Biopython code that builds the backbone (N, CA, C, O; Angstrom):
import numpy as np
from Bio.PDB.StructureBuilder import StructureBuilder

atoms = [
    (1, "MET", "N", (119.677, 85.464, 100.006)),
    (1, "MET", "CA", (118.782, 86.096, 100.877)),
    (1, "MET", "C", (118.516, 85.223, 101.874)),
    (1, "MET", "O", (118.187, 84.070, 101.596)),
    (2, "THR", "N", (118.625, 85.665, 103.213)),
    (2, "THR", "CA", (118.112, 84.965, 104.466)),
    (2, "THR", "C", (117.144, 85.653, 105.175)),
    (2, "THR", "O", (117.348, 86.771, 105.647)),
    (3, "ILE", "N", (115.969, 84.969, 105.289)),
    (3, "ILE", "CA", (114.934, 85.334, 106.064)),
    (3, "ILE", "C", (114.603, 84.861, 107.452)),
    (3, "ILE", "O", (114.513, 83.645, 107.622)),
    (4, "ASN", "N", (114.419, 85.635, 108.414)),
    (4, "ASN", "CA", (114.462, 85.077, 109.670)),
    (4, "ASN", "C", (113.066, 84.518, 110.011)),
    (4, "ASN", "O", (112.100, 85.282, 109.993)),
    (5, "PHE", "N", (112.922, 83.205, 110.324)),
    (5, "PHE", "CA", (111.600, 82.718, 110.472)),
    (5, "PHE", "C", (111.033, 83.234, 111.754)),
    (5, "PHE", "O", (109.816, 83.395, 111.848)),
    (6, "LYS", "N", (111.919, 83.532, 112.848)),
    (6, "LYS", "CA", (111.265, 84.099, 114.164)),
    (6, "LYS", "C", (110.655, 85.422, 113.720)),
    (6, "LYS", "O", (109.504, 85.671, 114.079)),
    (7, "GLU", "N", (111.268, 86.211, 113.036)),
    (7, "GLU", "CA", (110.468, 87.531, 112.606)),
    (7, "GLU", "C", (108.987, 87.252, 111.806)),
    (7, "GLU", "O", (107.959, 87.919, 111.921)),
    (8, "ILE", "N", (109.182, 86.230, 111.086)),
    (8, "ILE", "CA", (107.720, 85.901, 110.362)),
    (8, "ILE", "C", (106.759, 85.484, 111.463)),
    (8, "ILE", "O", (105.637, 85.979, 111.571)),
    (9, "GLU", "N", (107.191, 84.658, 112.185)),
    (9, "GLU", "CA", (106.395, 84.003, 113.348)),
    (9, "GLU", "C", (105.871, 85.309, 114.193)),
    (9, "GLU", "O", (104.688, 85.391, 114.523)),
    (10, "GLU", "N", (106.718, 86.205, 114.484)),
    (10, "GLU", "CA", (106.261, 87.380, 115.254)),
    (10, "GLU", "C", (105.463, 88.117, 114.497)),
    (10, "GLU", "O", (104.550, 88.704, 115.079)),
    (11, "ALA", "N", (105.569, 88.244, 113.328)),
    (11, "ALA", "CA", (104.653, 89.108, 112.386)),
    (11, "ALA", "C", (103.288, 88.303, 112.374)),
    (11, "ALA", "O", (102.242, 88.928, 112.552)),
    (12, "PHE", "N", (103.271, 87.080, 112.191)),
    (12, "PHE", "CA", (101.889, 86.479, 112.313)),
    (12, "PHE", "C", (101.074, 86.539, 113.450)),
    (12, "PHE", "O", (99.845, 86.519, 113.384)),
    (13, "PHE", "N", (101.848, 86.629, 114.711)),
    (13, "PHE", "CA", (101.217, 86.836, 115.970)),
    (13, "PHE", "C", (100.751, 88.194, 115.939)),
    (13, "PHE", "O", (99.594, 88.435, 116.282)),
    (14, "PHE", "N", (101.606, 89.199, 115.529)),
    (14, "PHE", "CA", (101.224, 90.729, 115.436)),
    (14, "PHE", "C", (99.876, 90.732, 114.599)),
    (14, "PHE", "O", (98.821, 91.114, 115.106)),
    (15, "VAL", "N", (99.960, 90.321, 113.396)),
    (15, "VAL", "CA", (98.634, 90.440, 112.591)),
    (15, "VAL", "C", (97.427, 89.860, 113.256)),
    (15, "VAL", "O", (96.319, 90.389, 113.172)),
    (16, "SER", "N", (97.643, 88.876, 113.849)),
    (16, "SER", "CA", (96.649, 87.954, 114.222)),
    (16, "SER", "C", (96.061, 88.642, 115.729)),
    (16, "SER", "O", (94.963, 88.291, 116.160)),
    (17, "SER", "N", (96.765, 89.473, 116.335)),
    (17, "SER", "CA", (96.565, 89.913, 117.589)),
    (17, "SER", "C", (95.384, 91.048, 117.564)),
    (17, "SER", "O", (94.854, 91.449, 118.600)),
    (18, "ALA", "N", (95.056, 91.489, 116.336)),
    (18, "ALA", "CA", (94.102, 92.435, 116.252)),
    (18, "ALA", "C", (92.889, 92.109, 115.403)),
    (18, "ALA", "O", (92.973, 91.057, 114.770)),
    (19, "PRO", "N", (91.915, 92.730, 115.288)),
    (19, "PRO", "CA", (91.033, 92.413, 114.204)),
    (19, "PRO", "C", (91.542, 92.312, 113.048)),
    (19, "PRO", "O", (92.570, 92.920, 112.751)),
    (20, "GLU", "N", (90.790, 91.396, 112.075)),
    (20, "GLU", "CA", (91.216, 91.471, 110.707)),
    (20, "GLU", "C", (91.345, 92.702, 110.177)),
    (20, "GLU", "O", (90.449, 93.542, 110.262)),
    (21, "TYR", "N", (92.741, 92.955, 109.444)),
    (21, "TYR", "CA", (93.097, 94.072, 108.727)),
    (21, "TYR", "C", (93.341, 95.350, 109.722)),
    (21, "TYR", "O", (93.516, 96.471, 109.246)),
    (22, "GLY", "N", (93.341, 95.138, 110.980)),
    (22, "GLY", "CA", (93.767, 95.985, 112.057)),
    (22, "GLY", "C", (95.318, 96.184, 112.039)),
    (22, "GLY", "O", (95.832, 97.272, 112.297)),
    (23, "HIS", "N", (95.969, 95.157, 111.743)),
    (23, "HIS", "CA", (97.558, 95.024, 111.771)),
    (23, "HIS", "C", (97.887, 94.382, 110.482)),
    (23, "HIS", "O", (97.303, 93.349, 110.154)),
    (24, "GLN", "N", (98.784, 94.926, 109.733)),
    (24, "GLN", "CA", (99.260, 94.275, 108.489)),
    (24, "GLN", "C", (100.903, 94.059, 108.438)),
    (24, "GLN", "O", (101.575, 95.055, 108.706)),
    (25, "VAL", "N", (101.500, 92.999, 108.157)),
    (25, "VAL", "CA", (102.870, 93.017, 107.786)),
    (25, "VAL", "C", (102.999, 92.426, 106.491)),
    (25, "VAL", "O", (102.312, 91.453, 106.178)),
    (26, "PHE", "N", (103.941, 93.014, 105.611)),
    (26, "PHE", "CA", (104.267, 92.652, 104.374)),
    (26, "PHE", "C", (105.756, 92.119, 104.159)),
    (26, "PHE", "O", (106.707, 92.780, 104.577)),
    (27, "LEU", "N", (105.901, 91.115, 103.609)),
    (27, "LEU", "CA", (107.379, 90.586, 103.425)),
    (27, "LEU", "C", (107.763, 90.995, 101.883)),
    (27, "LEU", "O", (107.018, 90.723, 100.941)),
    (28, "ASP", "N", (108.827, 91.580, 101.758)),
    (28, "ASP", "CA", (109.583, 91.719, 100.503)),
    (28, "ASP", "C", (110.307, 90.360, 100.161)),
    (28, "ASP", "O", (111.259, 89.967, 100.835)),
    (29, "ARG", "N", (109.846, 89.710, 99.156)),
    (29, "ARG", "CA", (110.408, 88.242, 98.829)),
    (29, "ARG", "C", (111.774, 88.408, 98.281)),
    (29, "ARG", "O", (112.520, 87.429, 98.265)),
    (30, "GLU", "N", (112.209, 89.666, 97.788)),
    (30, "GLU", "CA", (113.557, 89.867, 97.197)),
    (30, "GLU", "C", (114.521, 90.344, 98.306)),
    (30, "GLU", "O", (115.690, 89.966, 98.238)),
    (31, "THR", "N", (114.162, 91.076, 99.236)),
    (31, "THR", "CA", (115.203, 91.534, 100.279)),
    (31, "THR", "C", (115.010, 90.906, 101.423)),
    (31, "THR", "O", (116.016, 90.651, 102.084)),
    (32, "GLY", "N", (113.784, 90.532, 101.903)),
    (32, "GLY", "CA", (113.521, 89.867, 103.068)),
    (32, "GLY", "C", (112.901, 91.000, 104.308)),
    (32, "GLY", "O", (112.612, 90.738, 105.476)),
    (33, "LYS", "N", (112.835, 92.113, 103.700)),
    (33, "LYS", "CA", (112.485, 93.113, 104.709)),
    (33, "LYS", "C", (110.900, 93.037, 105.043)),
    (33, "LYS", "O", (110.034, 92.715, 104.230)),
    (34, "THR", "N", (110.717, 93.351, 106.228)),
    (34, "THR", "CA", (109.111, 93.404, 106.433)),
    (34, "THR", "C", (108.802, 94.730, 106.776)),
    (34, "THR", "O", (109.523, 95.506, 107.404)),
    (35, "TYR", "N", (107.556, 94.960, 106.270)),
    (35, "TYR", "CA", (106.774, 96.301, 106.549)),
    (35, "TYR", "C", (105.657, 96.211, 107.424)),
    (35, "TYR", "O", (104.636, 95.675, 106.993)),
    (36, "TRP", "N", (105.692, 96.685, 108.675)),
    (36, "TRP", "CA", (104.603, 96.497, 109.603)),
    (36, "TRP", "C", (103.709, 97.968, 109.681)),
    (36, "TRP", "O", (104.125, 99.127, 109.699)),
    (37, "GLN", "N", (102.479, 97.495, 109.713)),
    (37, "GLN", "CA", (101.486, 98.546, 109.888)),
    (37, "GLN", "C", (100.423, 98.384, 110.722)),
    (37, "GLN", "O", (100.067, 97.224, 110.929)),
    (38, "SER", "N", (99.751, 99.389, 111.321)),
    (38, "SER", "CA", (98.725, 99.188, 112.252)),
    (38, "SER", "C", (97.792, 100.331, 112.149)),
    (38, "SER", "O", (98.199, 101.480, 111.973)),
    (39, "ASP", "N", (96.410, 99.989, 112.269)),
    (39, "ASP", "CA", (95.411, 100.916, 112.196)),
    (39, "ASP", "C", (95.404, 101.698, 113.524)),
    (39, "ASP", "O", (94.760, 102.744, 113.605)),
    (40, "MET", "N", (96.115, 101.209, 114.578)),
    (40, "MET", "CA", (95.898, 101.640, 115.824)),
    (40, "MET", "C", (97.081, 102.445, 116.353)),
    (40, "MET", "O", (97.084, 102.987, 117.458)),
    (41, "ASN", "N", (98.132, 102.481, 115.436)),
    (41, "ASN", "CA", (99.212, 103.280, 115.837)),
    (41, "ASN", "C", (100.013, 103.705, 114.451)),
    (41, "ASN", "O", (100.215, 102.936, 113.511)),
    (42, "ASP", "N", (100.401, 105.003, 114.516)),
    (42, "ASP", "CA", (100.999, 105.572, 113.313)),
    (42, "ASP", "C", (102.794, 105.470, 113.185)),
    (42, "ASP", "O", (103.477, 105.865, 112.241)),
    (43, "GLU", "N", (103.230, 104.858, 114.366)),
    (43, "GLU", "CA", (104.568, 104.689, 114.535)),
    (43, "GLU", "C", (105.225, 103.455, 113.847)),
    (43, "GLU", "O", (106.181, 102.898, 114.385)),
    (44, "PHE", "N", (104.735, 103.041, 112.701)),
    (44, "PHE", "CA", (105.067, 101.769, 111.966)),
    (44, "PHE", "C", (105.706, 102.316, 110.605)),
    (44, "PHE", "O", (105.950, 103.499, 110.370)),
    (45, "ASP", "N", (105.936, 101.206, 109.734)),
    (45, "ASP", "CA", (106.631, 101.640, 108.625)),
    (45, "ASP", "C", (105.878, 102.159, 107.560)),
    (45, "ASP", "O", (104.675, 101.924, 107.447)),
    (46, "GLU", "N", (106.672, 103.019, 106.582)),
    (46, "GLU", "CA", (105.793, 103.512, 105.470)),
    (46, "GLU", "C", (106.033, 102.543, 104.436)),
    (46, "GLU", "O", (107.143, 102.089, 104.158)),
    (47, "LEU", "N", (104.847, 102.216, 103.826)),
    (47, "LEU", "CA", (104.794, 101.251, 102.708)),
    (47, "LEU", "C", (105.276, 101.672, 101.544)),
    (47, "LEU", "O", (104.921, 102.781, 101.144)),
    (48, "PRO", "N", (106.074, 100.968, 100.856)),
    (48, "PRO", "CA", (106.467, 101.365, 99.592)),
    (48, "PRO", "C", (105.172, 101.355, 98.601)),
    (48, "PRO", "O", (104.101, 100.808, 98.863)),
    (49, "GLU", "N", (105.488, 102.072, 97.409)),
    (49, "GLU", "CA", (104.344, 102.287, 96.625)),
    (49, "GLU", "C", (103.952, 100.993, 95.835)),
    (49, "GLU", "O", (102.786, 100.824, 95.480)),
    (50, "ASP", "N", (104.902, 100.113, 95.573)),
    (50, "ASP", "CA", (104.512, 98.827, 94.920)),
    (50, "ASP", "C", (104.136, 97.807, 95.782)),
    (50, "ASP", "O", (104.188, 96.664, 95.327)),
    (51, "ILE", "N", (103.744, 97.978, 97.006)),
    (51, "ILE", "CA", (103.323, 96.944, 97.927)),
    (51, "ILE", "C", (102.404, 95.968, 97.440)),
    (51, "ILE", "O", (102.442, 94.827, 97.901)),
    (52, "GLU", "N", (101.658, 96.261, 96.641)),
    (52, "GLU", "CA", (100.302, 95.439, 95.926)),
    (52, "GLU", "C", (100.997, 94.500, 94.945)),
    (52, "GLU", "O", (100.286, 93.597, 94.505)),
    (53, "ASP", "N", (102.176, 94.550, 94.554)),
    (53, "ASP", "CA", (102.821, 93.550, 93.446)),
    (53, "ASP", "C", (103.243, 92.279, 94.045)),
    (53, "ASP", "O", (103.284, 92.079, 95.259)),
    (54, "ASP", "N", (103.582, 91.360, 93.062)),
    (54, "ASP", "CA", (103.817, 90.186, 93.329)),
    (54, "ASP", "C", (105.142, 89.845, 94.290)),
    (54, "ASP", "O", (105.419, 88.777, 94.835)),
    (55, "ARG", "N", (105.797, 90.994, 94.311)),
    (55, "ARG", "CA", (107.022, 90.857, 95.113)),
    (55, "ARG", "C", (106.897, 90.686, 96.619)),
    (55, "ARG", "O", (107.660, 90.034, 97.331)),
    (56, "HIS", "N", (105.726, 91.427, 97.032)),
    (56, "HIS", "CA", (105.519, 91.390, 98.477)),
    (56, "HIS", "C", (104.409, 90.483, 98.819)),
    (56, "HIS", "O", (103.407, 90.444, 98.103)),
    (57, "LEU", "N", (104.532, 89.736, 99.894)),
    (57, "LEU", "CA", (103.718, 88.704, 100.437)),
    (57, "LEU", "C", (102.990, 89.318, 101.835)),
    (57, "LEU", "O", (103.683, 89.710, 102.774)),
    (58, "GLU", "N", (101.714, 89.350, 101.859)),
    (58, "GLU", "CA", (101.052, 89.875, 103.029)),
    (58, "GLU", "C", (100.945, 88.718, 104.120)),
    (58, "GLU", "O", (100.362, 87.689, 103.778)),
    (59, "ILE", "N", (101.405, 88.801, 105.261)),
    (59, "ILE", "CA", (101.343, 87.914, 106.225)),
    (59, "ILE", "C", (99.762, 87.655, 106.606)),
    (59, "ILE", "O", (99.149, 88.640, 107.016)),
    (60, "PRO", "N", (99.113, 86.509, 106.512)),
    (60, "PRO", "CA", (97.851, 86.290, 106.732)),
    (60, "PRO", "C", (97.462, 86.455, 108.203)),
    (60, "PRO", "O", (98.344, 86.227, 109.031)),
    (61, "HIS", "N", (96.216, 86.835, 108.639)),
    (61, "HIS", "CA", (95.488, 86.784, 109.775)),
    (61, "HIS", "C", (95.156, 85.376, 110.038)),
    (61, "HIS", "O", (94.916, 84.619, 109.097)),
    (62, "LYS", "N", (95.130, 85.015, 111.146)),
    (62, "LYS", "CA", (94.786, 83.584, 111.432)),
    (62, "LYS", "C", (93.483, 83.226, 111.115)),
    (62, "LYS", "O", (93.235, 82.047, 110.864)),
    (63, "LYS", "N", (92.575, 84.112, 111.090)),
    (63, "LYS", "CA", (91.160, 83.903, 110.671)),
    (63, "LYS", "C", (90.814, 83.963, 109.309)),
    (63, "LYS", "O", (89.726, 83.573, 108.885)),
    (64, "GLU", "N", (91.905, 84.545, 108.456)),
    (64, "GLU", "CA", (91.790, 84.823, 107.125)),
    (64, "GLU", "C", (91.815, 83.273, 106.532)),
    (64, "GLU", "O", (91.091, 82.967, 105.584)),
    (65, "LEU", "N", (92.483, 82.560, 107.007)),
    (65, "LEU", "CA", (92.592, 81.118, 106.335)),
    (65, "LEU", "C", (91.767, 79.988, 106.985)),
    (65, "LEU", "O", (91.571, 78.860, 106.533)),
    (66, "ARG", "N", (91.298, 80.559, 108.215)),
    (66, "ARG", "CA", (90.376, 79.672, 108.933)),
    (66, "ARG", "C", (90.844, 77.964, 109.019)),
    (66, "ARG", "O", (90.044, 77.032, 109.092)),
    (67, "LEU", "N", (92.034, 77.872, 108.994)),
    (67, "LEU", "CA", (92.730, 76.600, 109.038)),
    (67, "LEU", "C", (93.710, 76.358, 110.044)),
    (67, "LEU", "O", (94.419, 75.352, 110.000)),
    (68, "GLY", "N", (93.812, 77.347, 111.093)),
    (68, "GLY", "CA", (94.810, 76.951, 112.150)),
    (68, "GLY", "C", (96.056, 77.702, 111.959)),
    (68, "GLY", "O", (96.423, 78.063, 110.841)),
    (69, "LYS", "N", (96.786, 77.970, 113.158)),
    (69, "LYS", "CA", (98.113, 78.315, 113.239)),
    (69, "LYS", "C", (99.155, 77.581, 112.433)),
    (69, "LYS", "O", (99.872, 78.108, 111.583)),
    (70, "ARG", "N", (99.166, 76.176, 112.821)),
    (70, "ARG", "CA", (100.220, 75.310, 112.048)),
    (70, "ARG", "C", (100.195, 75.506, 110.456)),
    (70, "ARG", "O", (101.192, 75.657, 109.750)),
    (71, "LEU", "N", (98.948, 75.476, 110.059)),
    (71, "LEU", "CA", (99.007, 75.559, 108.471)),
    (71, "LEU", "C", (99.374, 76.717, 108.131)),
    (71, "LEU", "O", (100.071, 76.804, 107.120)),
    (72, "VAL", "N", (99.063, 77.772, 108.770)),
    (72, "VAL", "CA", (99.528, 79.277, 108.303)),
    (72, "VAL", "C", (101.040, 79.293, 108.362)),
    (72, "VAL", "O", (101.646, 79.774, 107.404)),
    (73, "LEU", "N", (101.730, 78.791, 109.444)),
    (73, "LEU", "CA", (103.142, 78.821, 109.766)),
    (73, "LEU", "C", (103.894, 77.829, 108.555)),
    (73, "LEU", "O", (104.972, 78.154, 108.058)),
    (74, "ASP", "N", (103.291, 76.807, 108.238)),
    (74, "ASP", "CA", (103.827, 75.943, 107.040)),
    (74, "ASP", "C", (103.730, 76.728, 105.893)),
    (74, "ASP", "O", (104.753, 76.874, 105.224)),
    (75, "PHE", "N", (102.594, 77.314, 105.505)),
    (75, "PHE", "CA", (102.479, 78.194, 104.232)),
    (75, "PHE", "C", (103.683, 79.175, 104.288)),
    (75, "PHE", "O", (104.499, 79.207, 103.367)),
    (76, "VAL", "N", (103.775, 79.912, 105.296)),
    (76, "VAL", "CA", (104.826, 80.816, 105.340)),
    (76, "VAL", "C", (106.219, 80.448, 104.867)),
    (76, "VAL", "O", (106.884, 80.908, 103.939)),
    (77, "TYR", "N", (106.536, 79.310, 105.926)),
    (77, "TYR", "CA", (107.832, 78.472, 105.565)),
    (77, "TYR", "C", (107.929, 78.004, 104.162)),
    (77, "TYR", "O", (108.993, 78.187, 103.572)),
    (78, "LYS", "N", (106.906, 77.400, 103.537)),
    (78, "LYS", "CA", (106.961, 76.914, 102.126)),
    (78, "LYS", "C", (107.373, 78.226, 101.121)),
    (78, "LYS", "O", (108.275, 78.142, 100.288)),
    (79, "HIS", "N", (106.726, 79.202, 101.296)),
    (79, "HIS", "CA", (107.039, 80.305, 100.417)),
    (79, "HIS", "C", (108.310, 80.919, 100.719)),
    (79, "HIS", "O", (109.008, 81.407, 99.829)),
    (80, "LEU", "N", (108.593, 80.917, 101.763)),
    (80, "LEU", "CA", (110.113, 81.633, 102.260)),
    (80, "LEU", "C", (111.074, 80.785, 101.514)),
    (80, "LEU", "O", (112.007, 81.379, 100.973)),
    (81, "ARG", "N", (111.006, 79.513, 101.395)),
    (81, "ARG", "CA", (111.902, 78.526, 100.819)),
    (81, "ARG", "C", (112.076, 78.633, 99.354)),
    (81, "ARG", "O", (113.070, 78.264, 98.729)),
    (82, "GLN", "N", (110.872, 79.246, 98.811)),
    (82, "GLN", "CA", (110.988, 79.569, 97.307)),
    (82, "GLN", "C", (111.447, 80.745, 96.947)),
    (82, "GLN", "O", (111.441, 81.099, 95.768)),
    (83, "CYS", "N", (111.929, 81.538, 97.985)),
    (83, "CYS", "CA", (112.554, 82.845, 97.768)),
    (83, "CYS", "C", (114.108, 82.739, 97.549)),
    (83, "CYS", "O", (114.749, 83.623, 96.980)),
    (84, "ASP", "N", (114.663, 81.575, 98.053)),
    (84, "ASP", "CA", (116.165, 81.470, 98.127)),
    (84, "ASP", "C", (116.651, 81.032, 96.664)),
    (84, "ASP", "O", (117.850, 80.870, 96.435)),
]
sb = StructureBuilder()
sb.init_structure("model")
sb.init_model(0)
sb.init_chain("A")
sb.init_seg("    ")
for serial, (resi, resn, name, xyz) in enumerate(atoms, 1):
    if name == "N":
        sb.init_residue(resn, " ", resi, " ")
    sb.init_atom(name, np.array(xyz, "f"), 0.0, 1.0, " ", f" {name:<3s}", serial, name[0])
structure = sb.get_structure()
């Protein structure tokens, strides 16, 4: 499976562009598909019923970790490599 890092980076910026939990993006670790959600717009993806399981990784908001952008991107990169 190949996951596009640019898409993950865009997802991080999307999630972080709104107040916490205003935007959400989930990554399916098995397929590489991302699911985009927004409280401000209904034109995004419908979430699968099993979105809360270990198969899906929620892209964190920059404030959630309080550790800065670089660490968040390193975290996502590390977890993506574990999916291969």
